[in-house]
C-alpha positions in Angstrom: -10.1 -21.4 31.3 -6.4 -22.2 31.7 -4.1 -19.5 30.7 -2.0 -20.1 27.6 0.7 -17.5 28.6 1.6 -16.6 32.2 3.1 -13.2 31.4 1.4 -11.1 28.7 0.8 -7.5 27.8 -1.9 -5.8 25.9 -1.2 -2.5 24.1 -3.7 0.1 23.0 -2.0 2.1 20.3 -2.7 5.7 19.4 -0.9 8.4 17.5 0.5 10.2 20.6 0.4 7.6 23.3 0.3 3.9 24.2 -1.7 2.4 27.0 0.0 -0.8 28.2 -1.4 -3.4 30.6 0.7 -6.4 31.7 -0.7 -9.5 33.4 1.9 -11.7 35.2 0.8 -14.9 36.9 -1.6 -17.8 36.2 -4.8 -19.4 37.5 -2.9 -21.1 40.3 -1.5 -17.9 41.8 -2.4 -14.3 42.0 -2.2 -12.3 38.8 -0.3 -9.0 39.0 -1.7 -6.3 36.8 0.3 -3.2 35.8 -1.1 -0.5 33.6 0.7 2.7 32.4 0.9 5.1 29.5 3.9 6.2 27.5 4.6 8.4 24.5 5.2 7.2 21.0 8.6 8.7 20.3 11.4 6.2 19.6 13.0 6.8 23.1 9.6 6.3 24.7 9.1 3.0 22.9 12.5 1.7 23.7 12.0 2.5 27.4 8.5 0.9 27.4 10.0 -2.2 25.8 12.6 -2.4 28.5 10.0 -2.1 31.2 7.9 -4.8 29.6 10.8 -7.2 29.6 11.8 -6.3 33.1 8.4 -7.5 34.2 9.1 -10.8 32.7 6.8 -10.3 29.7 7.8 -11.4 26.2 4.3 -11.9 24.7 2.5 -8.8 23.6 -0.8 -8.2 21.8 -2.1 -5.2 20.0 -4.6 -4.4 17.2 -3.6 -3.8 13.6 -5.5 -0.6 13.2 -4.1 2.3 11.2 -0.3 2.7 10.8 0.6 3.6 14.4 1.4 0.0 15.4 4.2 -0.3 12.8 7.0 1.6 14.7 6.0 -0.2 17.9 6.2 -3.6 16.1 9.5 -2.7 14.5 11.2 -1.5 17.7 9.9 -4.1 20.1 10.4 -7.1 17.8 14.1 -6.2 17.5 14.2 -6.2 21.4 13.1 -9.9 21.5 9.5 -9.2 22.3 7.0 -11.5 20.5 4.1 -9.4 19.2 0.8 -10.8 18.1 -1.0 -8.4 15.9 -4.8 -9.0 16.1 -7.4 -8.1 13.6 -9.7 -5.4 15.2 -12.8 -7.0 13.7 -12.1 -10.4 15.2 -11.2 -8.9 18.6 -14.4 -6.9 18.6 -16.5 -10.0 18.1 -15.0 -12.0 21.0 -17.8 -12.1 23.6 -17.5 -11.4 27.3 -16.1 -7.9 27.4 -17.2 -5.6 30.2 -17.9 -2.0 29.3 -15.6 -0.5 31.9 -12.5 -2.5 31.0 -9.6 -0.8 29.2 -8.7 -1.8 25.7 -5.2 -2.8 26.8 -6.5 -4.9 29.7 -8.9 -6.7 27.4 -6.2 -7.4 24.8 -4.0 -8.8 27.6 -6.7 -11.1 28.9 -7.6 -12.4 25.4 -3.9 -13.0 24.5 -3.3 -14.7 27.8 -6.0 -17.2 26.9 -4.9 -17.6 23.3 -8.0 -16.0 21.9 -6.4 -13.5 19.5 -6.0 -14.7 16.0 -2.7 -13.4 14.7 -2.6 -11.3 11.6 0.0 -12.3 8.9 3.1 -10.2 9.2 5.8 -11.0 6.6 9.5 -10.7 7.3 11.1 -7.3 7.2 12.6 -7.8 3.8 9.2 -8.4 2.2 7.7 -5.5 4.2 10.3 -3.3 2.5 9.4 -4.7 -0.9 5.7 -4.1 -0.1 6.5 -0.4 0.6 8.4 -0.1 -2.7 5.8 -1.8 -4.9 2.9 0.0 -3.3 4.7 3.3 -3.7 5.2 2.4 -7.4 1.4 2.1 -7.7 0.9 5.5 -6.1 3.5 7.0 -8.3 1.8 5.6 -11.4 -1.5 7.1 -10.3 0.2 10.5 -9.9 1.7 10.3 -13.4 -1.7 9.5 -14.9 -3.3 12.4 -13.0 -0.7 14.8 -14.4 -1.1 13.5 -17.9 -4.9 14.0 -17.6 -4.4 17.6 -16.4 -2.1 18.2 -19.4 -4.8 16.8 -21.7 -7.4 19.1 -20.2 -5.0 22.1 -20.6 -4.5 21.3 -24.2 -8.3 21.0 -24.7 -8.7 24.5 -23.1 -6.6 25.8 -25.9 -8.6 23.8 -28.4 -5.7 21.5 -29.3 -7.2 18.2 -30.5 -4.0 16.3 -30.4 -5.6 13.2 -28.9 -7.9 12.8 -31.9 -4.9 12.9 -34.3 -2.3 10.9 -32.3 -3.2 7.8 -30.4 -0.5 8.4 -27.8 -0.1 12.1 -26.9 2.8 11.3 -24.7 4.7 9.2 -27.3 7.8 10.4 -29.2 5.8 12.6 -31.7 3.4 13.8 -29.1 6.1 15.0 -26.8 7.9 16.8 -29.7 4.7 18.7 -30.4 4.1 19.4 -26.7 7.6 20.8 -26.2 7.2 23.0 -29.3 3.9 24.4 -28.0 5.4 25.1 -24.6 8.3 26.9 -26.2 5.8 29.2 -28.0 5.3 27.7 -31.4 1.9 28.6 -32.8 2.1 27.8 -36.5 0.0 24.6 -37.0 2.0 23.8 -40.2 5.3 23.8 -38.2 3.7 21.7 -35.4 2.2 19.2 -37.8 5.6 18.5 -39.4 6.8 17.4 -36.0 4.5 14.4 -36.2 6.9 12.3 -38.2 5.8 8.9 -36.9 3.2 6.7 -38.6 -0.3 7.9 -37.7 -3.7 7.1 -39.1 -4.8 10.7 -39.2 -4.2 12.8 -42.4 -1.8 15.7 -42.3 -4.7 18.2 -42.8 -6.5 16.7 -39.8 -3.3 16.9 -37.7 -2.8 20.6 -38.8 -6.3 21.5 -37.8 -6.0 19.8 -34.5 -2.9 21.9 -33.7 -4.3 25.3 -34.5 -4.6 26.5 -30.9 -5.6 29.5 -28.8 -3.3 29.1 -25.8 -2.3 32.4 -24.1 0.6 33.2 -21.9 -0.9 31.8 -18.7 -2.0 28.6 -20.4 1.5 28.1 -21.7 3.0 28.8 -18.3 0.7 26.2 -16.6 1.3 23.7 -19.4 5.1 24.1 -19.0 4.7 23.7 -15.2 2.7 20.5 -15.6 5.0 19.0 -18.1 8.0 19.7 -15.9 6.1 17.9 -13.1 5.5 14.9 -15.4 9.1 14.6 -16.3 10.1 14.8 -12.6 7.6 12.1 -11.7 8.8 9.9 -14.6 12.4 10.3 -13.4 11.3 9.2 -9.9 9.5 6.2 -11.3 12.7 5.1 -13.2 14.7 5.4 -10.0 12.1 3.4 -8.1 11.9 0.7 -10.8 15.7 0.2 -10.6 15.5 -0.1 -6.8 12.7 -2.6 -7.0 14.5 -4.7 -9.7 17.7 -4.7 -7.6 15.9 -5.9 -4.5 13.9 -8.4 -6.5 17.0 -9.9 -8.1 17.2 -12.9 -5.7 13.6 -13.9 -6.7 14.1 -13.8 -10.5 13.3 -17.5 -10.8 10.0 -17.0 -9.0 9.2 -13.9 -11.1 9.9 -15.9 -14.4 7.7 -18.7 -13.2 4.8 -16.4 -12.3 5.2 -14.6 -15.6 4.4 -17.8 -17.4 0.8 -17.6 -16.0 -1.6 -15.9 -18.5 -2.5 -12.4 -17.2 0.5 -12.0 -15.0 3.4 -9.9 -16.2 6.7 -9.0 -14.5 5.2 -6.1 -12.5 2.3 -8.2 -11.2 4.7 -11.0 -10.3 6.8 -8.6 -8.3 3.6 -7.4 -6.4 2.6 -11.0 -5.6 6.0 -11.8 -4.2 6.1 -8.5 -2.2 2.7 -9.1 -0.7 2.6 -12.9 -0.3 6.3 -13.6 0.0 7.8 -16.8 -1.4 6.8 -18.9 1.6 3.4 -20.5 0.8 3.4 -22.3 4.1 1.8 -19.1 5.4 -1.4 -20.2 3.7 -3.0 -23.6 4.6 -4.1 -24.2 1.0 -4.8 -22.5 -2.4 -8.3 -21.5 -1.3 -6.9 -19.6 1.7 -4.4 -17.8 -0.5 -7.2 -16.8 -3.0 -9.3 -15.5 -0.1 -6.4 -13.6 1.4 -5.6 -12.1 -2.0 -9.2 -10.9 -2.5 -9.9 -13.0 -5.6 -11.9 -15.8 -4.1 -15.5 -16.1 -5.5 -18.3 -15.9 -3.1 -21.9 -17.2 -3.0 -23.8 -15.0 -0.6 -27.3 -16.1 -1.3 -30.4 -16.7 0.9 -33.9 -17.6 -0.1 -32.9 -17.3 -3.8 -31.8 -13.7 -3.2 -28.2 -12.6 -3.5 -26.8 -10.5 -0.7 -24.4 -7.7 -1.1 -21.0 -8.3 0.4 -17.9 -6.1 0.8 -15.1 -7.3 -1.4 -11.8 -7.9 0.4 -9.1 -5.4 -0.4 -6.6 -8.1 -1.3 -3.4 -7.7 -3.2 -3.1 -4.2 -4.9 -2.7 -5.5 -8.5 
């Protein structure tokens, strides 16, 4: 097979080290192979990038496993090195590998012959937006976890606030929660704090607030509520940052928001994950498959087979 590239490198990425193999030459002349290892500190990566370029190599391949490839990609791409990030599953299924060959050597050989299907890597701006929107999702989960722990703490003290107020963490619910944390035990006083329209009768609210929380329960409740307020503050800061960075894409967000089932937040996630350049996808079906929302028909002999669902966009 005729080589696609005459100077390539394959990189086996680990947490503490890289194994790099360069292949320089083509089928008509002797191929020179060089293999070495280096650390993964920034200085090590910069020096390795310089060495790769000094050998005349500008085409590099590595697998997209874990997160350890990211700093390598960020540093080398800024040094003018073209990096092809291959899907580990696809690379594993390419036939012809010998058992004694190094991963870096095999990657270099495959890439030299154009046999590595590149993974989609968006521009740096969209990678930053991905980090922000994904962190928002993680932060939302953290807030929900803390709220659930507060609910359980209230139940431990036999406070049935959830059965009296639909939203425990609404305006009225937080007033009651703060009063309890500050030591108020009189259910009559606590019930009067529920001054918003609720379906429950005043007597039901009073009974639900007659609690048995002791000093330790109140300490834990105060601690958890402080954690909730801090996380909500972080979420507000993060939301402002996302909105500022998404400002250039307002027209795209408004257009996506017109689609039933998609709100502003979902629209921001779509833009962060898929970017605004649909040329990255050959057609609508390819985009749906990449997003993990394409329907499948895995059936044989009238029996449906189980299939793993693609992770797709983290809506």
